[in-house]
Backbone as CSV, one residue per row, in Angstrom:
resi,resn,N_x,N_y,N_z,CA_x,CA_y,CA_z,C_x,C_y,C_z
1,MET,171.605,85.867,-19.336,170.339,85.693,-19.079,170.092,84.637,-17.901
2,GLU,169.451,84.992,-16.807,169.255,84.356,-15.654,167.918,83.664,-15.660
3,LEU,167.933,82.322,-15.357,166.638,81.507,-15.113,166.257,81.560,-13.688
4,ASN,164.898,81.871,-13.498,164.451,81.845,-12.130,163.434,80.703,-11.918
5,ILE,163.996,79.637,-11.406,163.148,78.431,-11.218,162.656,78.295,-9.749
6,ASP,161.335,78.140,-9.554,160.752,78.064,-8.248,160.403,76.563,-8.022
7,CYS,161.208,75.983,-7.174,161.098,74.544,-6.972,159.810,74.164,-6.093
8,ASN,159.319,75.162,-5.500,158.142,74.906,-4.622,156.885,74.836,-5.255
9,VAL,156.906,75.144,-6.607,155.610,75.108,-7.386,155.105,73.647,-7.453
10,LYS,153.737,73.541,-7.306,153.163,72.197,-7.344,153.168,71.848,-8.873
11,LYS,153.470,70.433,-9.055,153.565,70.161,-10.401,152.133,69.963,-11.064
12,TYR,151.183,69.418,-10.288,149.815,69.321,-10.690,148.983,70.077,-9.812
13,ASP,148.179,71.157,-10.445,147.429,72.151,-9.534,145.999,71.588,-9.547
14,MET,145.626,70.716,-10.428,144.166,70.338,-10.605,143.860,69.171,-9.613
15,GLU,142.673,69.153,-9.201,142.239,68.014,-8.306,142.163,66.730,-9.200
16,VAL,142.838,65.747,-8.710,142.827,64.426,-9.480,141.629,63.495,-8.807
17,ASP,140.952,62.980,-9.813,139.810,62.059,-9.359,140.401,60.854,-8.643
18,HIS,139.828,60.452,-7.424,140.255,59.354,-6.683,140.472,58.096,-7.406
19,PHE,139.611,57.869,-8.485,139.629,56.610,-9.312,141.009,56.456,-9.831
20,ASP,141.675,57.426,-10.325,142.892,57.279,-11.074,144.033,57.102,-9.900
21,LYS,143.766,57.214,-8.656,144.783,57.038,-7.617,144.551,55.634,-6.868
22,MET,143.441,55.035,-7.255,143.182,53.779,-6.649,144.156,52.635,-7.061
23,LEU,144.475,51.794,-6.123,145.133,50.594,-6.494,144.407,49.715,-7.568
24,GLU,145.057,48.951,-8.280,144.389,48.165,-9.201,143.542,46.912,-8.622
25,THR,143.871,46.635,-7.361,143.254,45.481,-6.764,142.047,46.178,-5.759
26,GLU,141.779,47.389,-5.633,140.754,47.936,-4.754,139.444,47.573,-5.396
27,ILE,138.536,47.360,-4.470,137.199,47.102,-4.780,136.333,48.222,-5.140
28,ILE,135.665,48.173,-6.310,134.792,49.178,-6.666,133.393,48.951,-6.155
29,PHE,133.059,47.637,-6.364,131.667,47.260,-5.868,131.727,45.728,-5.541
30,GLU,130.968,45.356,-4.516,130.867,44.052,-4.129,129.387,43.776,-3.724
31,TYR,128.858,42.646,-4.146,127.546,42.244,-3.648,127.715,40.750,-3.150
32,ARG,127.135,40.590,-2.031,127.070,39.037,-1.575,125.727,38.698,-1.007
33,LEU,125.166,37.586,-1.629,123.918,37.077,-1.138,124.175,35.881,-0.320
34,GLY,123.746,35.748,0.878,123.967,34.666,1.838,122.766,34.309,2.606
35,ASN,122.873,33.233,3.355,121.776,32.915,4.102,121.737,33.583,5.552
36,ALA,120.727,34.057,6.073,120.671,34.804,7.241,120.596,33.925,8.562
37,GLY,119.992,32.679,8.320,119.947,31.822,9.187,120.922,30.615,9.268
38,GLU,120.794,29.639,9.978,121.665,28.518,10.006,121.166,27.550,8.957
39,CYS,122.163,26.787,8.352,121.908,25.887,7.341,122.667,24.614,7.585
40,CYS,122.336,23.533,6.892,123.070,22.343,6.947,124.296,22.275,6.110
41,ILE,125.214,21.528,6.536,126.450,21.354,5.803,126.099,21.063,4.307
42,GLY,126.715,21.624,3.414,126.471,21.300,2.013,125.384,22.155,1.416
43,ASP,124.633,22.886,2.222,123.398,23.698,1.699,124.155,24.964,0.940
44,ASP,123.199,25.339,-0.038,123.573,26.575,-0.861,123.706,27.739,0.146
45,ASP,124.691,28.548,-0.116,124.950,29.767,0.850,125.180,30.908,-0.086
46,GLY,124.479,30.912,-1.273,124.518,32.223,-2.026,125.692,32.350,-3.014
47,PHE,125.958,33.577,-3.286,126.889,34.001,-4.238,127.543,35.204,-3.974
48,SER,128.569,35.774,-4.674,129.143,37.068,-4.648,129.588,37.453,-5.864
49,ILE,129.602,38.720,-6.222,130.377,39.270,-7.343,131.331,40.450,-6.691
50,THR,132.415,40.565,-7.167,133.350,41.564,-6.782,133.938,42.308,-8.061
51,ILE,133.831,43.557,-8.091,134.379,44.301,-9.227,135.539,45.065,-8.794
52,TYR,136.594,44.878,-9.314,138.018,45.435,-8.968,138.183,46.661,-9.933
53,ARG,139.062,47.512,-9.465,139.517,48.652,-10.202,140.194,48.260,-11.570
54,ASN,140.807,47.172,-11.559,141.611,46.744,-12.772,140.589,46.217,-13.827
55,GLY,139.397,46.154,-13.484,138.369,45.637,-14.493,137.915,44.233,-14.218
56,ASN,138.548,43.417,-13.336,138.151,42.210,-13.111,136.901,41.979,-12.303
57,LEU,135.937,41.287,-12.850,134.783,40.897,-12.083,134.973,39.373,-11.632
58,ILE,134.845,39.103,-10.395,135.032,37.794,-9.820,133.587,37.363,-9.264
59,TYR,133.211,36.159,-9.767,131.934,35.653,-9.487,132.298,34.324,-8.576
60,ARG,131.623,34.168,-7.422,131.842,33.040,-6.482,130.501,32.486,-6.104
61,GLU,130.436,31.149,-5.984,129.385,30.480,-5.279,129.749,29.905,-4.035
62,TYR,128.759,29.746,-3.057,129.170,29.253,-1.690,128.319,28.066,-1.331
63,GLU,128.789,27.308,-0.450,128.016,26.412,0.349,128.152,26.863,1.751
64,THR,127.412,26.271,2.730,127.412,26.698,4.118,128.799,26.860,4.682
65,GLU,128.775,27.913,5.551,130.104,28.186,6.172,131.040,29.004,5.124
66,SER,130.396,29.692,4.139,131.041,30.274,3.097,132.132,29.554,2.338
67,ILE,131.934,28.268,2.224,132.799,27.431,1.448,132.698,27.784,-0.048
68,GLU,133.766,28.239,-0.693,133.628,28.611,-2.075,133.644,27.358,-2.998
69,VAL,132.637,27.236,-3.803,132.620,25.938,-4.606,132.671,26.400,-6.027
70,LYS,132.537,27.546,-6.424,132.620,27.983,-7.866,133.317,29.307,-7.976
71,PHE,134.152,29.464,-8.922,135.034,30.702,-9.113,135.135,31.001,-10.518
72,LYS,134.595,32.172,-11.016,134.771,32.531,-12.317,135.309,34.160,-12.410
73,GLU,136.099,34.237,-13.384,136.569,35.694,-13.531,136.281,36.197,-15.007
74,PHE,135.882,37.327,-14.858,135.531,38.070,-16.163,136.214,39.453,-16.248
75,ALA,136.385,39.974,-17.482,137.099,41.262,-17.599,136.020,42.220,-18.161
76,LEU,135.981,43.387,-17.244,135.073,44.540,-17.735,135.650,45.515,-18.360
77,PRO,135.010,46.240,-19.376,135.614,47.469,-20.046,135.973,48.514,-19.002
78,TYR,137.097,49.318,-19.262,137.471,50.315,-18.476,136.296,51.392,-18.294
79,ASN,135.529,51.784,-19.305,134.492,52.693,-19.086,133.467,52.284,-18.287
80,THR,133.015,50.990,-18.275,132.082,50.509,-17.381,132.474,50.623,-15.931
81,ILE,133.740,50.238,-15.641,134.387,50.275,-14.396,134.263,51.724,-13.777
82,LYS,134.748,52.695,-14.695,134.710,54.106,-14.425,133.253,54.647,-14.192
83,HIS,132.322,54.287,-14.890,130.947,54.622,-14.761,130.326,54.227,-13.403
84,ILE,130.602,52.918,-13.237,130.119,52.441,-11.845,130.804,53.128,-10.728
85,TYR,131.966,53.512,-10.699,132.653,54.317,-9.705,131.999,55.649,-9.634
86,LYS,131.692,56.289,-10.832,131.009,57.609,-10.751,129.566,57.436,-10.073
87,LEU,128.865,56.383,-10.400,127.598,56.238,-9.928,127.560,56.238,-8.370
88,ILE,128.620,55.511,-7.889,128.728,55.391,-6.379,129.185,56.621,-5.744
89,LYS,130.151,57.338,-6.398,130.650,58.551,-5.984,129.495,59.680,-5.985
90,GLU,128.524,59.694,-6.915,127.605,60.655,-6.879,126.547,60.550,-5.923
91,ASN,126.389,59.280,-5.351,125.349,59.023,-4.338,125.957,59.257,-2.910
92,ASN,125.141,59.671,-2.024,125.480,60.000,-0.743,125.591,58.747,0.245
93,ILE,126.434,57.846,-0.170,126.357,56.637,0.660,126.930,56.714,2.005
94,GLU,127.659,57.750,2.268,128.200,57.927,3.740,127.212,57.982,4.846
95,GLU,126.118,58.601,4.518,125.025,58.613,5.471,124.302,57.327,5.682
96,ILE,124.505,56.509,4.845,123.724,55.137,5.073,124.386,54.300,6.278
97,PRO,123.622,53.862,7.034,124.069,53.015,8.303,124.742,51.793,7.719
98,GLU,125.682,51.177,8.363,126.310,49.932,7.967,125.487,48.706,8.130
99,SER,124.510,48.753,9.146,123.657,47.723,9.346,122.258,48.259,9.111
100,LEU,121.485,47.462,8.218,120.060,47.892,8.049,119.146,46.909,8.571
101,ASP,118.177,47.201,9.390,117.268,46.257,10.090,115.870,46.608,9.785
102,ASN,115.236,45.728,8.954,113.784,45.918,8.596,112.960,45.048,9.357
103,GLY,113.424,44.419,10.521,112.608,43.483,11.280,112.773,42.106,10.913
104,SER,113.351,41.702,9.719,113.426,40.387,9.186,114.691,39.885,9.941
105,LYS,114.513,38.445,10.396,115.637,37.893,11.023,116.187,36.635,10.481
106,ASP,115.508,36.129,9.391,115.960,34.981,8.660,115.760,35.090,7.205
107,GLY,116.087,34.209,6.338,116.112,34.314,4.898,117.450,34.548,4.415
108,ASN,117.551,35.848,3.758,118.764,36.117,3.058,119.438,37.370,3.718
109,SER,120.805,37.311,3.751,121.622,38.512,4.055,122.069,38.975,2.801
110,ASN,122.090,40.440,2.594,122.542,41.086,1.501,123.656,42.094,1.943
111,ARG,124.759,41.759,1.300,125.855,42.637,1.799,126.502,43.394,0.534
112,PHE,126.712,44.631,0.749,127.185,45.537,-0.213,128.410,46.251,0.178
113,VAL,129.387,46.403,-0.825,130.657,47.084,-0.461,130.768,48.155,-1.649
114,PHE,130.766,49.359,-1.245,131.026,50.334,-2.324,132.359,51.017,-2.197
115,TYR,133.165,50.845,-3.168,134.697,51.138,-3.378,135.474,51.233,-2.018
116,ASN,135.347,50.150,-1.167,136.163,50.128,0.094,135.896,51.114,1.006
117,ILE,134.836,52.041,0.729,134.448,53.044,1.670,133.386,52.782,2.579
118,LYS,132.348,52.162,2.010,131.081,51.738,2.729,130.687,50.261,2.610
119,ARG,130.574,49.567,3.715,130.174,48.250,3.748,128.782,48.176,4.504
120,ILE,127.720,47.619,3.690,126.317,47.678,4.301,125.739,46.224,4.306
121,ILE,125.337,45.787,5.326,124.586,44.497,5.519,123.034,44.898,5.686
122,ALA,122.285,44.025,5.071,120.785,44.152,5.317,120.232,42.772,5.144
123,TRP,119.073,42.616,5.716,118.400,41.209,5.881,117.110,41.310,5.059
124,ASN,117.131,40.465,3.912,115.921,40.413,3.047,115.565,41.831,2.460
125,ILE,116.501,42.541,1.973,116.244,43.748,1.402,115.291,43.608,0.282
126,ILE,114.351,44.558,0.078,113.333,44.497,-0.829,113.698,45.579,-2.007
127,ASP,113.542,45.207,-3.068,113.837,46.143,-4.263,112.531,46.918,-4.642
128,GLU,112.499,47.986,-4.120,111.228,48.869,-4.393,111.691,50.440,-4.432
129,GLU,110.837,51.111,-4.970,111.058,52.538,-4.874,110.578,53.160,-3.486
130,TYR,111.076,54.305,-2.964,110.662,54.857,-1.810,109.252,55.518,-1.901
131,LYS,108.359,54.725,-1.269,106.931,55.167,-1.186,106.409,54.921,0.273
132,PRO,106.787,55.816,1.186,106.351,55.554,2.569,104.833,55.688,2.729
133,GLU,104.212,56.299,1.948,102.715,56.298,2.090,102.108,55.063,1.871
134,MET,102.750,53.996,1.242,102.250,52.744,0.982,102.382,51.813,2.158
135,LEU,103.224,52.202,3.013,103.492,51.362,4.120,102.497,51.352,5.322
136,ASP,102.322,50.313,6.122,101.598,50.359,7.362,102.198,51.362,8.369
137,LYS,101.329,52.197,8.957,101.745,53.243,9.863,102.735,52.683,11.019
138,ASP,102.422,51.480,11.589,103.152,50.939,12.685,104.540,50.554,12.110
139,TYR,104.554,49.902,10.949,105.794,49.600,10.443,106.553,50.748,10.085
140,LEU,106.026,51.777,9.364,106.736,53.060,9.187,107.359,53.756,10.385
141,LYS,106.603,53.679,11.531,107.178,54.327,12.763,108.307,53.543,13.313
142,GLU,108.332,52.268,13.152,109.495,51.508,13.678,110.598,51.351,12.781
143,TYR,110.253,51.247,11.451,111.379,50.980,10.382,111.456,51.997,9.279
144,GLY,110.729,53.067,9.474,110.771,54.184,8.408,112.103,54.587,7.965
145,GLU,113.024,54.973,8.977,114.316,55.460,8.563,115.122,54.299,7.725
146,ASN,114.929,53.026,8.270,115.650,51.971,7.669,115.165,51.743,6.280
147,TYR,113.813,51.914,6.187,113.187,51.690,4.732,113.777,52.758,3.718
148,TYR,113.916,54.006,4.245,114.525,55.059,3.386,115.904,54.551,2.898
149,TYR,116.666,54.084,3.827,118.070,53.755,3.521,118.189,52.603,2.613
150,GLU,117.245,51.476,2.876,117.178,50.348,1.958,116.957,50.817,0.504
151,CYS,115.991,51.759,0.357,115.554,52.148,-1.005,116.773,52.849,-1.681
152,GLN,117.576,53.620,-0.821,118.761,54.276,-1.427,119.814,53.348,-1.808
153,VAL,119.945,52.311,-1.077,120.868,51.213,-1.396,120.388,50.551,-2.781
154,MET,119.167,50.257,-2.866,118.604,49.574,-3.993,118.612,50.516,-5.217
155,LYS,118.346,51.730,-5.050,118.533,52.759,-6.154,119.946,52.610,-6.788
156,LEU,120.831,52.742,-5.858,122.263,52.594,-6.434,122.538,51.166,-7.025
157,PHE,122.086,50.145,-6.258,122.264,48.814,-6.799,121.763,48.618,-8.204
158,ASN,120.607,49.295,-8.373,120.003,49.044,-9.723,120.550,49.828,-10.792
159,ALA,121.140,50.847,-10.420,121.966,51.715,-11.498,123.112,50.926,-11.777
160,ILE,123.857,50.305,-10.886,125.017,49.399,-11.135,124.612,48.247,-12.026
161,THR,123.567,47.565,-11.658,123.035,46.379,-12.465,122.712,46.762,-13.827
162,ALA,122.155,48.064,-14.010,121.830,48.493,-15.402,123.069,48.760,-16.142
163,GLU,124.276,49.156,-15.563,125.505,49.421,-16.303,125.965,48.085,-16.722
164,LEU,125.973,47.079,-15.851,126.360,45.640,-16.029,125.621,44.936,-17.230
165,LEU,124.223,45.249,-17.186,123.503,44.665,-18.224,123.828,45.156,-19.717
166,LYS,124.222,46.478,-19.724,124.569,46.959,-21.008,125.661,46.148,-21.697
167,ILE,126.474,45.442,-20.858,127.612,44.709,-21.459,127.349,43.069,-21.292
168,GLY,126.161,42.911,-20.995,125.706,41.433,-20.999,125.875,40.646,-19.702
169,TYR,125.995,41.347,-18.619,125.949,40.842,-17.316,124.768,41.099,-16.629
170,CYS,124.037,40.082,-16.175,122.742,40.338,-15.430,122.738,39.928,-13.911
171,LEU,122.857,41.032,-13.106,122.748,40.870,-11.710,121.526,41.339,-11.113
172,SER,121.051,40.515,-10.266,119.915,40.816,-9.267,120.183,40.463,-7.943
173,LEU,119.228,40.761,-7.074,119.505,40.354,-5.667,119.706,38.941,-5.407
174,GLY,119.028,38.111,-6.318,118.995,36.654,-6.146,120.011,35.902,-7.034
175,SER,120.472,36.482,-8.121,121.215,35.711,-9.164,122.178,36.531,-9.913
176,PHE,123.075,35.950,-10.562,124.159,36.606,-11.626,124.243,35.617,-12.689
177,ASN,124.181,36.207,-13.930,124.324,35.550,-15.244,125.069,36.391,-16.169
178,SER,125.826,35.694,-16.973,126.757,36.505,-17.983,126.421,36.044,-19.280
179,GLN,126.806,36.811,-20.238,126.765,36.329,-21.591,127.642,35.281,-21.983
180,LEU,128.489,34.985,-21.015,129.377,33.853,-21.199,128.865,32.766,-20.306
181,ALA,128.969,31.510,-20.521,128.463,30.474,-19.826,129.108,30.371,-18.385
182,ILE,128.396,30.245,-17.364,129.074,30.115,-15.949,129.021,28.683,-15.523
């Protein structure tokens, strides 16, 4: 009896989800609130949360010049990480510009990272649904496209925060709280 073995056959013929190929330390999602303008030394300079593929959520607080003054690490369930990844993957984030300009020049900077693929910075982003008919016509003419993209970012951000809330982590544009004392 002769065995005919074809060594050129692919071992896995199915498409593998990128999530399973990611390094444990790759970022799934990151949000950073900072000051858009200049501040005095020692002033509050916001916070950040970073969610890694391995389930770690890192919370940091900053003073001026991005000096880290607080660091906390939390462990998220695998299914939460996987669901956040899927939320990002299902949204068409590739079309969103990396810099969003709504005409605001001071106040807060809002920085988003979506699984190491897209980094977006906005200034004083507003959490609202896309309703262009509610905007001033002159504003819409100058910033209408930006407004659309900001609403897309916020829709995804809110979906991610809803997932985190299910397991006791409350994230908003201006704060982060957990079921555990920070």
